[in-house]
Each structure stands twice: as structure tokens, then as C-alpha cells.
C-alpha positions in Angstrom: 19.7 -36.9 -92.7 17.3 -36.8 -89.6 17.0 -33.1 -88.2 14.9 -34.1 -85.2 15.5 -36.7 -82.3 13.2 -37.8 -79.7 14.1 -38.0 -76.1 12.0 -38.4 -73.0 12.3 -36.8 -69.8 10.8 -35.6 -66.3 9.7 -32.2 -65.7 8.0 -30.7 -62.4 4.3 -30.4 -62.3 4.2 -26.8 -62.5 6.4 -26.7 -65.6 4.3 -29.2 -67.3 1.1 -26.6 -66.5 2.7 -23.6 -67.6 3.7 -25.2 -70.5 0.2 -26.4 -71.5 -0.9 -23.0 -70.7 1.4 -21.1 -72.9 1.2 -23.8 -75.4 -2.6 -23.0 -75.6 -1.9 -19.2 -75.2 0.4 -19.0 -78.1 -1.4 -21.9 -80.1 1.8 -23.6 -80.4 2.6 -27.1 -79.7 4.8 -27.9 -76.7 7.7 -29.5 -78.5 8.0 -26.3 -80.5 8.0 -24.1 -77.1 10.6 -26.2 -75.4 12.7 -26.0 -78.4 12.7 -22.4 -78.3 13.2 -22.3 -74.8 16.1 -24.8 -75.0 17.4 -22.6 -77.7 17.5 -19.4 -75.8 18.8 -20.8 -72.5 21.7 -22.5 -74.4 22.7 -19.0 -76.7 22.5 -17.5 -72.7 24.8 -19.9 -71.8 27.1 -19.4 -74.5 26.9 -15.8 -73.9 28.0 -16.3 -70.5 31.0 -18.5 -71.3 32.2 -15.6 -73.8 31.9 -13.2 -71.2 33.9 -15.5 -68.8 36.8 -15.7 -71.8 37.1 -11.8 -72.0 37.2 -11.7 -68.2 40.1 -13.9 -67.7 41.7 -12.7 -70.9 41.6 -9.3 -69.5 44.0 -10.4 -66.3 46.3 -12.2 -68.8 49.3 -10.0 -69.8 50.0 -11.8 -72.6 46.3 -11.3 -74.2 46.5 -7.5 -73.1 50.0 -7.5 -75.1 48.6 -9.1 -78.1 45.3 -7.3 -78.2 47.4 -3.8 -77.9 49.6 -4.8 -80.8 46.7 -6.0 -82.6 45.0 -2.4 -82.1 47.9 -0.6 -83.2 48.3 -2.7 -86.6 44.2 -1.8 -87.0 44.8 2.0 -86.3 47.8 1.6 -89.0 45.5 0.1 -91.5 42.6 2.6 -91.3 45.0 5.8 -91.2 46.5 4.8 -94.6 
């Protein structure tokens, strides 16, 4: 099974210069630096999705009821 794939893209000259600079400064291949940066950005996007889902849920009366019932069940379990 292949764990890596090749892709081609274009980015601004400024970003290429920054990538070159940090690749040399960190003694790290550019593709590795790009992978780290994309991974961190994707994690941030996931986190924002998670936050938005909770923000939507807080205004949903059915979700409030379910969470309150779940909290009561939790308290019963830990107080036994």
C-alpha cells in the first residue's frame, strides 16, 4: 500500500522563498515542512468544525435536554 502520493501545485514566490529559507534553517526537506504545515492547518480546521458544532448544539433545545439527561445519569453513576 502506498503511503505517499505526488501532486503538483503552484504557490506564490513569497511562499516559495519562505519555504526555501526555513527548509535550510531547519535542515528539513521542503516536502516534510509542507506536510507538517498542511497537517497543522487541517487539525485547526477540524477544531473549528468541532467548535461550530458545539455552538450550534448549544442553541438546540433537544441537544440541551439530551446533555442534561446525560449529566444526571453521569452524576448517578459517580455517586454510587
